[in-house]
C-alpha positions in Angstrom: -33.6 -6.8 -40.3 -33.4 -10.5 -39.4 -32.1 -11.8 -36.1 -28.8 -13.7 -36.2 -30.4 -16.3 -33.9 -32.7 -18.8 -35.5 -35.1 -21.1 -33.6 -32.2 -23.7 -33.4 -29.9 -21.0 -32.0 -32.4 -20.1 -29.3 -32.8 -23.7 -28.3 -29.0 -24.1 -28.2 -28.8 -21.0 -26.0 -31.5 -22.3 -23.6 -29.6 -25.6 -23.3 -26.4 -23.7 -22.4 -28.2 -21.8 -19.7 -29.6 -25.1 -18.3 -26.1 -26.6 -18.3 -24.7 -23.5 -16.5 -27.4 -23.7 -13.9 -26.7 -27.4 -13.4 -23.0 -27.0 -13.0 -23.6 -24.1 -10.5 -25.8 -26.4 -8.5 -23.1 -29.2 -8.6 -20.4 -26.7 -7.5 -22.6 -25.6 -4.5 -23.2 -29.2 -3.5 -19.4 -30.0 -3.7 -18.7 -27.1 -1.2 -20.7 -28.9 1.6 -18.7 -30.5 4.4 -17.7 -34.1 3.9 -19.9 -35.2 6.8 -23.0 -33.7 5.0 -22.1 -35.7 1.9 -22.1 -38.9 4.0 -18.4 -39.4 4.4 -15.4 -38.2 6.5 -15.3 -36.9 10.0 -15.1 -33.4 11.4 -12.5 -32.6 14.0 -11.6 -29.2 15.4 -8.6 -28.0 17.3 -8.4 -24.9 19.5 -4.6 -24.5 19.1 -1.7 -25.7 17.1 -0.3 -27.4 20.2 -3.5 -29.4 20.5 -3.2 -30.3 16.8 0.4 -31.3 17.3 -0.5 -33.6 20.2 -3.5 -35.3 18.5 -2.4 -35.5 14.9 1.4 -34.9 14.5 1.4 -36.1 10.8 -1.2 -33.4 9.9 0.7 -30.8 12.0 4.0 -31.6 10.2 2.2 -31.5 6.8 0.7 -28.1 7.5 4.0 -26.7 8.6 5.8 -28.2 5.6 3.2 -26.7 3.3 3.4 -23.3 4.9 7.2 -23.4 4.8 7.3 -24.4 1.1 4.8 -21.6 0.3 7.1 -19.1 2.0 10.1 -20.4 0.1 8.3 -20.2 -3.2 7.1 -16.6 -2.6 10.7 -15.6 -1.6 12.1 -17.3 -4.8 9.6 -15.4 -6.9 10.4 -12.1 -5.2 14.1 -12.8 -5.8 13.5 -13.5 -9.4 11.6 -10.3 -9.9 14.4 -8.3 -8.2 17.0 -10.1 -10.4 15.0 -9.3 -13.5 14.6 -5.6 -12.5 18.3 -5.4 -11.8 19.1 -6.8 -15.3 16.8 -4.4 -17.0 18.2 -1.5 -15.0 21.8 -2.4 -15.8 21.1 -2.8 -19.5 
């Protein structure tokens, strides 16, 4: 029996492996903190009260994001219940 891969197919497969390894390495590099990549600053907060005092815009943004996420999850749950009620009533 002959192999479905020819020499050209093996070379193509090897280049795909190289591309996968390269993209994995790039992904690992992008996960490094901004300071390690030469930009940004690192700031830590011990409590939300401290964050609210030092960076009220960030604090408000975080609370808004959390609140919007909670509303989205509640809307999705309501939609599932509404769908189940329609299916049960039919």
